[in-house]
N, C-alpha and C positions, 0 to 999 in steps of 0.2 A: 426185737429178736428174742426167740425162745431160748431159755437157759438149757444148755446141753449137760447131761449127766457126766460127772467125772468118772472115768473108768476105774480108778483106784477105789473110790468110794463105793461104787457098785460092787466091786470085787469083795470089799469088806463084808457086805451083806450076803453075797452069793456063795463064797468059798466054803464055809462050814455047812451051809444048807445043801450044797451040791453033794455032800457026802452023807446026807440024811440025818443031820443033827444040827443043833444050834451051837454057836460059839460059846465057850465057857470062860469063866474067870477063875483062875488065870488061864489064858489061852494055852492049849496043849502045844507041843513042839511044832507040829505041822502048821498050826495057825499063828504061832507067835510072830513070825516074820511079818505077816500081813496085818495082824490085829494088835500086836504088842505096842506099837507106836500110838494107837488110839487110847490105850490104857495109860500110857505115859503122859499123853496130852491131857487126859482127864485129871491125872494126879497134879500136873503143873497148874492147871486152872483152879483146882480146888485147894491144894495145899502149898503150892509155890515151887519154884525151881530148887530150893534147898531140899525139899522132900524127894524130888526126883534124884538129886545127887546122892542122898542117903540110900535110896532104893538100889541104885545101879552101882554103887561103890563096891559092894561085896555081897556074896551069896548069904542069905539068911540061914542060920544053922537048922531051922525048923521048916525050911522049904518056901516055895513061892506063895502059898496061901498065907502063911504067917507074915511073910515080908509085906504083902499087900495090906493085910489087916493093920500092921504097924504103920505103914506108909500113909494110909488113909485115916490116921488118928484113932485107931482102934475100932473103926466101923466094921461090922460083919461083912464077910464076903458076899452074902446074899444081897445086902444093901448096896455094896459097891458094884455088884453085877447089874443091879437095876439101874443105877446111875450111869454105868458104862453103856448099857443098851440104849438108854435115852440119848446119851452122847453120840453113839453110833448113828442113831436115827437122825439126829440133828446134822451130823456130818454128811450123811447120805442124802439129805434133803427130804427125808421121809415125812418131816413135819410140815411140808408145804412151803418152806422158805427158800 
């Protein structure tokens, strides 16, 4: 039996592209509902549940970018974005799995 694509995963890839741009890290408000969970999932996989708890507990005074840099152990947003895009590809089955 052929594997059918998951509609939510497909939407993760299409939603930002449908508006003529790629998704960003951190996701903007319009994309956050759909894509924010995938970023949280990546954080949990890489840094653990405690890092997720610290991230969501309160707003970072310097904004979302600073919060994500801190949550991912100081890794730059550009590197986190690359890891996130890879993670999205894996979730969406773009890597052939």
